[in-house]
Steps between C-alpha positions, in 0.01 A plus 500: 500500500601857440534707820333839463447795732216747481549809714322832544758780534512874553733702277759498777483121520285448810290183511375522859125482566347603167161352586396661826607707804536197731663263251857559623584772753858385570738785591201730553402499131208741459428482127316168482243484222699714253415265212122501543423824310656356183315168486298560184360253244828481305685419820257228596511342155879479516493330839239248380705426188815440707315271740373294206860392431559353846548135585614581853518792745795575730451718808694628798352459848354850534340500155367150562330613821339795317385286206381207714283730712323639192499285186345177639191708582468612137296218349341663196593272205489806272800649685802369305760613754320338794446182301867481405635575847262260672566206266866531394784336694636753748841497663577714804859557607509503879705356784236591758173385341410154630179440305309655209122470476460659156441214258787382279764675713846356561739651755862543389686495831850411381750682280261714295747553215557126462131418533392759244769379261345152526152639435628669185605159369139379507295513177264793457474857385561755777573482871392849604625706794230738628605786728736336750774764483754327725458168319526677164827664606644162600406347165633800308835476675515129418442577128190278493258749341413436135265793449383818677159660449534844660211743542648850537244731662517878450583581861816524712507466878855554618484214748413131513626154407638458150521211256872530424680549828842654552777247448308285249706376201522746209301354209366620166140447393345485154160661438282252309160670523335811644165675518350798681163490675244777481592598856866541406651177631787379279497119483842377390608140448873431531727199469851466645771606256828409671728716713464879504702660220691828514649758270569872469336771288827689528673227302236526222573870453878471498 
């Protein structure tokens, strides 16, 4: 399976708590819910399309707790996201979770990099990481990500958790597709493109 990440980001790279004020208040974060005003029809259609490619969902502990408290209660068969999340195999990376009641959930309690690498060897289309910033950072630093679907929202916050943390390996990405929603969200799909490359404009002009 291909390992993909979908992440909602501000223009200054913050991914913390896009969905609501109480979603993640770590470090006194006061901007929760910043993504809600931009969730128009185009946005929703993109999310549904991405979910339709999934053969598995990978979550960190915090995101799992948020999802598991909400999505099992959404039982409308006409809701494609709820249907996918409630029926697909789900894997939660956690060393503290002892049991998982949400159907089709497996706890990954060992070396998450090794366990995810094994999952990628299984047949299927996409193993999708939803939210789960800390888990995403670990997988990025292990060079396990095959594709990024990044939703850049027209807002900057100046504080909050970011997708690419300081000290992560320097890597290049290749843009393979992009679109802009009516609300101004830029949806960009990237694939890894090797190490970061460098040069100098001064050398071009000499």
